[in-house]
Structures are given as C-alpha cells and as structure tokens.
N, C-alpha and C positions, 0 to 999 in steps of 0.2 A: 176682217176686211170691212171697210166702212161704207162702200157703195157697190152698186151693180156694175159699174164701169170696170173695164179691164184693159190690159195692154197685151198686144200680140208679141210673141217671141218668134222671130223669123230667122232661120239658120241657113247660112250660105254654104254651098259646096258645089260640086260638079260631078258629072257621070264618069269622068275619066278614071276614077279609082275603083269602080266596080260596085256591084250590089252589096257585097259583104261590108265594104268600107262605109257605104251609105247607111246600112243598118246600124252600124256602130255610131255614126253621127247622130242618128235619131235617138238612140238609147242614151248617149251622153247629154243630148239636148233635153231629154225628158228628165234626167237626173238633176240637171241644173234648174229646170222649171219647178220640179217638186221641192227642191231645197229652198228656193227663193220664196215660194208660197208658204212653206211650213215654218221656216226659221228666220226669215229676214225682216219680219215685222213691217211689211210694206203696206201702204194705205190702199192699194188696189191689187187685184189678182193679176197674175201673168198666165196667159194661155198660149201654149206651144202650137204653132202651125205645123201640123204633122207632115204636110207636104213640103219637102225641102226646097229651098230656093236654088234650083239647079238649071233653070231655063228662064229666058226672058219672058215667055208667056206666063209661066207660073208666078214670077215676081210681079208682073203687071197686074195679074188677076188679084193677087193678095192685096196690093196697094189700092186697087179700085174698091174692093170690098171694105177695106179699112176706112176709106173716105166716107162711104155712104152709111155705115153703121154707127149710130149714135152711141152705142155701148163701148165702142173701141176708142179709147182716149189717146192712144199713140202706139208706135211701133218700136220695138227693141230688136236690133239686128246683131247677130254674132256670126263671124266668119270662122267656122270650125276648121275648115280647110281653105285652100285657095279657091276663090270664087271669081271667075273672070268678070271684070266689072262692066264690060259692055252689056252684059245681061241685065244689069241693074238700071241702065239709063232711063228707059221709058217709065218703069214703075216708080223710080225715085222722083222723076220730074213731076209726075201727076199726084204724088202723095201730098195731101193737105193737112195731115195730122202730124203732131210732133214726132221727131225721129231721134232715137238714141242709138249710137254705135257703141256697143259694149265690147271693148277690146280686151278679151280675156282668152284663156285656154282651159281645156278641161283639167289637166294636171297642173299643179303649182310648181313642179320641179322637172328637171331633165333626168329621165331614168336611164342612166348610163349602161346598166346591165341589160336592159331590154331593147334599147334603141336600135333600130335597123331602118331600112329605107321604107318599109311599109309604115312603121311608126312615124317616120318623118313626113310621109305624104299625108297621113291622117291628121297629125297634130301640128299643123303649120299655120296656126292663127297669126303668128308674127308675119307670115308671108301674105296671108289673106287680108289682114287689116290694112296693109299699105296699099294694096290694089283697090280695096273698097274705099279707103279714105281718099285716094286720089280722085275717084270719080265724083264723090260728094263735093270735093273742092272744085272740081271742074264745073260741076252743075251749080256752084255757088249756093249749096244747101246749108241752111243755118241749123244743122243738126248738132246735138251734144255728143261729145266723146268722153267716155269713162274708161279708164285703164286700171286694171287690177284683177286679182283672182276673185272669182265669183263667191268664194266663201269668206273673203277678207271683210272685216267689219267696216273699214273705210269705204270699200266698194259698195257694200250694201247701203250705207248711209247716203252715198252719192246717188244711187238709184232711187232711193226713197225721196230724196230732195228733188230730183228731176221729175219724178212722177207728180209731185204736188204742183210744180211749175207747169208741167204739161197740161194738167187738169185745169189750172187757172186760165191758160191760153184758150182752151176749148170753151170754157164757160164765159170768156170775154165776149163771145159772139152771141150770148144770150143776155147780156147785161143791159138793163134798162134803168135810166135815171129819171126821176120825177123832179122837176124844178118848181117849187112853190114860190112864185114871184120870179122876177128877173134878177140880173146881176146888180150888185151895189153900184150906184152911179159913180162915174168918173174913175173907176178902178180899171187898170189895163190888163193885168195878168190873168184875171178870171174870164176874159173873153176867149173865144176859140171857134174854129170851124167845125160845126157839128156833123156836117155831111162827110168831111174828110175823116173825122173820128169814127163814123159808122163804117166807112169804106175800109179803113186800115185796122181798126180795133174791134169792130162789130157792135159798138155801143149805140143804143137808141136813147136819145135825149129829148124828153118831152116837157113842154111848158104847161103849167096850170096856174090859173088865177087863184089868188088866196081864197076867194069865195068858194072855190071847189073844195078846198080843205075845210073851211068853216062849216060847210054843209055836213061833212062827216063829224066834226066836233059836236055839232048840235044834236047829233043822234046818239052820242055816248050815254049809256044808261047809268043811273045811280048805283046799280048792282055792280057793274063793271068797275066803277070808280072805287066802291067799297072793297071789292075783292083785291084790287091791286094795292090799295092803301094798306091793307093787312100785310101783303107781301113786302112792301117797303118797310113797314115797322119791324118785320122780322129780319130783313136783310141789311138795313142801314141804321146808323145812329142819326137821331134827329137833333140838330144843334139849333136851338131856338134863338139864341143870342138875345137881341133886344125886341123880338117879336112875341106877341101873345100867341098862345097855342091856336086860337081861332084864326088869326092872321096867317100864321105859318101853315097850318093845315089847309087853309083855303088856297094858298099858293101851290102847295103840293098837289092838291086835288085837281087844280087847273092843269098842271103838267101831266097828270094821269090822263085827263081827257085828251090831251094832245098825243100822248103815247098811243092810246087805243085808236084814236082817229087816224093818225098817220099810218099806223100798222095796217089797219083795215084798208085804207086807201091804196097803199103800196101793194099789198097782197092781192087785192082785187084786180089790179092792173098788171101784175107780174113784175113790179119794180123791186129792185134790190138795192137801190141807192137813191139818195135825195139831197136836195139843198133847201135852205131857207134864207131869208134876207130880212134883217132887222128894219129895213126901210119899207117893207111891204108886209104889214100886219093888220090890215083893215079887217075889223070884225073879231080880232083876237085880243085878249087881255094882257098876254105876255109873249115874249119871244120864247119859243121852245128851247129849253135848256136840258133839264132833267129828262124830259121826254126823249130828246135826241140821244143823250148818253145811254139811256136804257135800250134804245133801238140799236145803237152801236154795239152794245154788249151782246145783242142777239145776232149780229153779223151783217147788219145793213151798212152800206157805205154812206158817208156823209162829208159835206164840206159847207162852210158858211158863205154868206154873201153871194149866193147863186153860183158858186164855183163848181160847175158840173164836171169839169175835167178831174179835179182832185177828188170829188165824190166817187166818180167811176174808178179812179186809180185806187182809192181806199178800198172799195169793194173787191177789186181785182186782187189786191195784196192780201185782203182778209181770206179770200178763197185759197190763195197759195199757202197761207199759214194755218188754215183751219181755224181762223179767227182767234189766234193767240198773240197777245201783246202787239197789236197793230192798230193804228188809228190816225185820224185826222189831227194835224198839229200845225202850230204856227210859231215861228221864232219871235220871241217878245223882247228880251233884253239881254245884255251881255254883262258878264263879269270880266273885265279887261285887265285885272291885276296880273302881274307876271307870274305869281305863284298860284293863281286860281284858273282863269281862262275858261269860263263856262258860257253856255247858252242856256237861258231859261225858256223852255217851251211851254205854251199854254194856249188858252183861247178865252174869249170873254165868258163862255159858259160850257162849250161842248167838247171837253176833253174825254177821250174814250176810256171807259172803265177797264177794258182789257189790258190797259197799261198800268193798272193800279198795283202798288206794293202794299199799301195800307188799306184798312177797311174804309170804304167810302162813307162819308157822312153827308146828310142833306142839309144844305144851308140855303136860306132865303136872304137875298141882298139886293140893294139898288143896282140897276143897270143904267148907266149914263147915256145910253143911246137907244133909239127906238121909241122913246116917250110913252112907255107902257108901264104896267104894274111890275113890282119887284118879282123877278122869277126865281124859282127854286132850281138848284143845281147840285150835282155831286162834287164833293171836294175830297181830294186824296193826294198822296205823293206817289210819284211814278217809280217803276221798277228800275233796277240797275242791270247792266250787261252790255255786251257788244251789240251793235245794231246799225241801222241805216236810216237816213231821211231821203225821200225821193220826191221830186217835183216834176211836173210836165208843163212844157210851154209851147205855145203856138207861135212860130216865127213867121207866119204868113205864107211861106212856101212849103213848110213841113213842120211836123211835130218833133220835139226833142225832149229827152229825159235827162235829169241830173241826179246822180246818186252820190251821196256823201256818207262815208263811213264815220260812225260816232261811237263813243263809249258813254253810256248813261251811268250816273252815279247816284247812290243813296243820298237823300236830302236830310241832313241832320240839324238844320237850322229852321225853327218855326217862323211862319209868316202870319202872325195873328190878324193882320189887316187885309190879307189877300183872300178873297172869297171864291177862288177858283182852284181847280186841280193844277198840278205843276209837275213837269219833268225836267231834270237837269242833265246836261250832257257836255262832254268835251268833243269838239269837232276835230277831225283828222285832216291833214297831218298836224296842224296847229290851228288855233283860233284865227290868227291873222291870215294864214294861207288858205284855210278852208273857206272863210267868209269872203275873202277877196276873189278866189276862184269862182265861188258860187255866183257872186255879183257879175263877174266878167262873163260868165256863161249865160247870164240872163235869167238866173233862177228867181222864182217868185217867193212870196212870204208864206204861201200855203203849201204844206207838204203832207206826206204820209210817213209817219215814224213807225218802224218795226224793230222790235227787239227779238224777233224770231228769224227773220230773213237775213241773209248776207248779200253782199254786193254781187257775188258770182251768180246767185240764183236770179236776181233781178236782171242782170246782164243777159242770162239765158232767155228769160221771158221777153225782154225787149228785142233781142235778136230774132226771135220767132216772128215778131211783127215787122221785122226789117226796118226798124226805126232807128233814128240817131240817138246816141247817148254819150255821156261822159261820166267817168267815175273819179271822184275826188277822195284820195285816201293817203 
C-alpha cells in the first residue's frame, strides 16, 4: 500500500433476519475485506466498519466520521442483504467523500443444493442493490457503481481505478497553483474565474511577480548547480549541435538554477502546480524549459502562458495516474491526408517527460519569442497507446470539460529540424469529426494528455465535482 489513506467498507443489512444472520454478514464482509487487501493490489487499504449499517443513526454517524477524518478517502458500500433505503437518506445526503456502490454478492453462483429461504434472505444483494440504488438516484448522488463478483479481475481493476480517482478528488481541495506573471496578452481561453474554481474544485490560484522568483534564482548555489548537472549528464544525452560546450553547458546550468529555484519556491508555499509566461521574464536570461520538464517529471502540474486552469488540471490528473504518462500538451499541426490523419502535439519547450518513449536528450536552440537567450530543453518522441486529451473552459456562467479519446502512435519519421519533444495521435472518432466537435464545444488549444487514464475515469472525476462535460469518442 502506498499511503496512509484508506477507504471504509460499509455493509448494509437490517435486524429483521436475526443475530445469527447478522453475524454471518459480518464474517462474509470481513472475508471480502481481507481478500481485497491481500490479493487485489489496491493503491489504498480497505477498512471494514464492524458496525453494520442496520439503522439510520448508525449510517449517519459513519458518514459524519468519514467526512471529518482526513485519512478516509472514500466510502465503499455493499448491500449484503436487503437494507431499507430510507435508513440511508440522512447519512448519504451529508457524505462529502467519494462513494462507491459495490454491487456484488458473497458467492459467485446459485447453490441449488443448499438454497432455502434462510439462504435467500441472507444472500439477496440483487434485492438490496436496487433498493439502495434507487435512493442514491433520488438523492442525485454522483456515486460510482461497480458490478461484478469481488474476486473477478475486472471488478478488482475497476475498484483500483476508482480509488485513484477518488483520491484525486480529495486532493483537488488541497491544490495550489503559483502563477509567475500573468496570462499571455490577448489570449481568451487561458482566462477564468479563480473564485469559482476554488468554490467548485478547491483550487487556490495565487499570482507572483517574476521578481519573486528571480529572488529565489539568485540564491541558488554553485554546489546545487554542480550536483544537478552531474545528474543530467548521467540521465540524458547532450546534443551539442552547433553550440560550443561552454555555450551549451551555460544554458543547461541556467535551467538548473530555474529548476532548483522554482522547486524551492513551490515547496515553501505548498504549491504543486505553476505557470510561466514568455512575455514576463524580467530579470531572467531564458524562458524555463528544461527546468519545467524536470519538475513535470517530479509530479508538478504546469501550463504555459499563465494558463492556471490547465496547470491545475494537469496536477489533478497526475495525482489520478500517480504521475504516469500524463502531461501538459498543445495541438500544433495536422496531417490531413486521407490515409494518415494525425495530430502532432508539442509545445515550444515544455513537453512532459512522463510521456517519453525514447531516451530524452538535451538540446539548446533558439526560441523566437520572449527575446531572451537560447534555452535548453528535453527532446524525445512520445509513447504510443490509448488515451485521452482533456481541456477545461470557463463559459462565464460555469466551467465545462471536454474529453476526447485518442490513440497515440509511435513516430518512425525523424524531424531533424524540430528542437522540441513530440507526440503523435489519431483523434476519435475521426480527425474531421473529432476536431470539428472540439471546436464546436469551445475547446481550447491547451490540454492535458494522458496515456494512462480513460474517458470513464475522467467522467467519474468530473461528476464528483458536479461539473458539465462532453466526451468525444
């Protein structure tokens, strides 16, 4: 298990069946809990609530305690028997943590030789699930429902997937974004209502003048730079191209200063995401490129041009994926031939190394915007696989998310004149339909690309926030 957080397992029943039946319910629930913790490879522990959910007062007390305990990441419910759902109304209404309805039963078969009315009364999850599901629908609860036997591999994978999403939802309310400078001038989609974002998603978004960061940059020691430079030499290839070693190394060392300074700044303030802006670099020699990519690889969220919404979304999805193959992205150019139909994703510097399929190399090259020295950056080709791109837009009255399913492909054609990392994908259902729908829905050019998450997981997360979304697939 990876953290001290855990999920409560709450089992529904009622007193009608007698003490002997309830003892069996407890024993079965303990068997399921033990099996999941020992054999399911879940990212968090499951803890059985030994007090069965047989009264409204018990259920309400369990949910109250789940709300105020920071170590409880969510609640998993199972209706072993029929559990009259009026008992669940108050507790379910006040629950503020993610809720999973595990629709399962203890046995995976119908035991025709043993079955009698006692068996039927005890093993009636099919009955209890529908009663419980009705009240959740009536309460308009955005809970997740997983159906399947608790030992089935698919069921276990679904539980694991949901746990990661539930954890990301909780962490969203601790998410802080530092903006170094403001938004890029005259760009529309990077703007947004920060107050509403904090109300709905829990995000704190703070502005800092570039001088605040420069003060940290000026404090970075030579020893810190030397130590990281050795790490870079071990981890990456240095592609000097037309630069002398002195010029090249000076650019790399400047980026190291930025990496150290930004990390110190973020950590000292509890920030886990940040933005930069090439129009706001007073006191800096370069736009942070390699520095940003290194911080992305460590799990910090990021977006360029002051786009705090995408930076926060990036961090949120990194939490959900445990920082695997997920990062800030931008649609750059199309291959529109009938037999190709690709989107090339990249950015001017800051493509996330968690997406890399090839060993990154460090390149120094001219940057035609920002009017600063040539910055160092990591260059690599992206991974292949099924994935999604997600964007978030502020429509003035509310926030909306767009999710587009994609298939990333290996890149087998070199681009010797392109000094940035690249990812190539096919958008679903087709290039024409996917791009047209994206534009119709108001989707921006900044996204988060994940080759770990699927659209169902992101839907589950957005539903927890009660936000609007559309899926293009």
